[in-house]
N, C-alpha and C positions, 0 to 999 in steps of 0.2 A: 727040677725044671723051674724056670721063671718066665713070667709074662709081663710085658709092658702094659700100660693102661689101655692102649689101643687094641692090643692082642687079646687081653682078658675081656674087654668090653665086647668085642666081636663074638667071642665064644659064648659069653653069657647072654648076649642079646640085649644089652643095655648100652647106654651112651657113656663115653668117656667122662662127660660132665658129671654123670651120676656117681661114677667111681671116685672122682675127685671130691665130690660133695661128701660121700661116705667117709673119706679120709679126713676132711676138714672138721666134721662133727665127731670124730673119734669112733665111728662105727666100724670102719675097716681100714686098718693100717697096712701099708705095703711092707714087705719084708725088709726092703732097703730102698734108699734113694741114691742113685748113682751120681757121680761127679758131674754128669751132664744134666742133672736135675730130673731125670726120668724116674718114675716110680716102678719098682719091680715087685711082682707078687709071686710067692711060692705056693706050695701045696696046702699049707695050713691056711693061708689067706683065701685060697680058692674054696676050701672046705667051708670056711666061715661065710663066704659070699653065697654059697649054695643055701645055707640055712637062712641068711638074710632074705634072699629072693623067695624062698618058700614061705617065710613068715609074712613077707610083704604081700604075697598073693592073697593072704587071708584078710587084708585090709588093716592089719595091725600098724599103729603109728610107729615111726622110726624110734622114738624115745622108748617105747615099750619093747621094741625088738632089742634095743641095746641092753635093757634091763634083763631080758630073758637070756641073752647070750653071755652077759657078764656075771650072771648068777651061777650057783654051783651047777656044773655041767652034768645034770642027772635027767633021765627021762621024766621023772616025777615033776621036777621043777618046770620043765617046758610044758608038760601036760597041764599043770595047774594054770600057767599063764594062758595057754590056748583055751582052756575051759572058761576062764574069766573073760577072755575076748569074745568067745562064742556067745556068752550070756549078753555081753554088750551089743553084739550084732543082732541077737534075737530081739532085744528091746527096740533097737533102731528099726528092724523089720516090722514089728508090731505097730510102732508109731507111724511108719510110712504106710502100712496097710490101712490104718484108720483114716489117714489123710486122703488116700486114693478112694476109699469108699465114700467119703464125704463129697469129694469132687464129682464122683460118678453120679451120686444122688442129685447134686445141683444141676449137672448137665442134663439129666433126665427129667428135670422139673419136679423132683420129689423132695419133700422135706426130710431131713435126717430124723431118725427116731430120737425121742427124748433121751434115752439111755446113751445113745451114740454122742449126742451133743454134750451131755454131762461128762462122759468119759473124756472127750477131747478138751474140755474146759481147762484141765490141769496139764494134760500130757503134751499138748502141742508146743509148749514152751520148754520142753525138756532140755534140748540142746543148749539153748541160751542160758537157762538156769544153771546147768552143770558147768558150762564154761566160765560163768561169772562167779558162782558161789560154791561149786563143788557138788559131787554126787550125793553126799550126805544130806545136804539141804533139800535137794529134789526128792530123795527117797523119803525123808520125813514128811514133807508136805503131800507127797503122792500117797503114802500109806494112810495119812489122815483123811485125805479126800475119798479114797476108795474104801475106807472103813465106814463111810456113811451109807445109810440106806438111800434108795432112790428118792424117797420123799424128803429126807434131810438134804440131799444134794439140790433138789429143786428149790427148797426153801432158802438155802444158803445162796444159791445162784440168783434167785429173785431179789433177795436183800442186797446182794452185791450190785446187781443191775440198777436198783433204785439209788444206791449210793453214788454210782458213777454218773447216772443220768442227772442226778441232783446238781452236779457241777454245771451242767449246761443251763439249768434253770437259774442258778445264781448268777452266772455270767450274763445271760440274756436279760436279767432284771437290772443290769447296769452296775452291779457291785464291783468294787475293786478287789484284787487279791488279798489286800490287807484289811478288808472290812470284817466286821464282827461275824457276819453270816458266812463269809468264805473261810475265816479261821476256825469257826465252830465246825464247819464241814470238814476242814483239814484234820481237826482233832478226831472226828468220827472216822475219817479215812485211816488214820494211824491206828485206831482201835481195831479196825478191820484187819490191818496187817498183823496185829498182835494175835489174832485168832489162829493164824496159820503156822503150824509147827515147822521148824526149819528156818524161819526167817529170823534175822537178828532182833527184830522187835519182839518176837515171841520169847526169845532167849534173854531179853533185857540188855543186850549189848548196845550201848548208846552210840559209840563211835561207828560201829558197823551199820547200825540202823540209819544213821545220817548218810553214810555212803550209799546205802541201798536206796534211800529216797532220792538222792541226787541222781543216781544211775537210772532209776525208774522214770523220774520226771524228764530226763533227757529223751528216753524212749517215748514217753507220752507226747512230747513235742515233735519228734522226728519220724516216728513210725506210723504210717497210714493205718495200720491195723488198730492202733489205739485211738486214732481219730474216729473210727467207726464205733468203737466201744463207748467213747464219751459223747457221741452224737455228732460232733463237728470238730474240726481242727482247732477252732477258737476255744471251744470248751476244754479241749485237752491241754492247750497252752495255758489257759486260765488256771486249771487245776494244778499244773506243774509249777506255776509261779506261786500260787497260794501255799502249796506244800513246802516249797523251798523256803518261803518266808516263815512258815510255821516251825520248821526244825531249826532255822537260823535264829529266830527271835526267842524261842524257848530255851535254846541251848541244849535241848534234848528232844527226842522224838516223842511228843505227847502233848 
């Protein structure tokens, strides 16, 4: 038996556009394309589509689904992929629960507990870090952070807050980003980056460190969350300009 795009889409409960997209990305090829340009799907294609839709229901990205289906067709291979995806979903759920708890506390006028605040200090940027730098970078910094005692986390966080608020002090005193005070503070900022495992600065990778600084400084300027961290949007922009000058002038991050 064969089905056209319209017929198979109706039976599968998806759109014809979805089927055509799956074909375009190589996820689901039709059995043949007729002289009239119509795509025709046979039993093998229908079986593959069933697996695609089941995996899609788990939230697995299409690229991962393709890897699962194109790997050796064994139950073990698919189970391994599903286990990895389940672990990813569990991390996302834990991160989401932490954010929900923090919002609930704020709505009720309660201050988050110190351990909750410290826990979220690193974890709330997980998605962005993984997308930009990879899972290994986040895991290294995450293990380093959660390996600290509560007291060590408090001390490190206090020192980090002092470093970041220092940018506002220098900016409001009228210094320019290329001044000695600003560039000394930029050097201290880079040393702060070096303390964090998983970052290119910690690994001593000069080229990637410069790329990281440029990416972060763009976030400093454009992301309102960082404006809060630095105290004002002006201070965040000042820090961004000073750091860019620092890595540009020195030829290396340091």
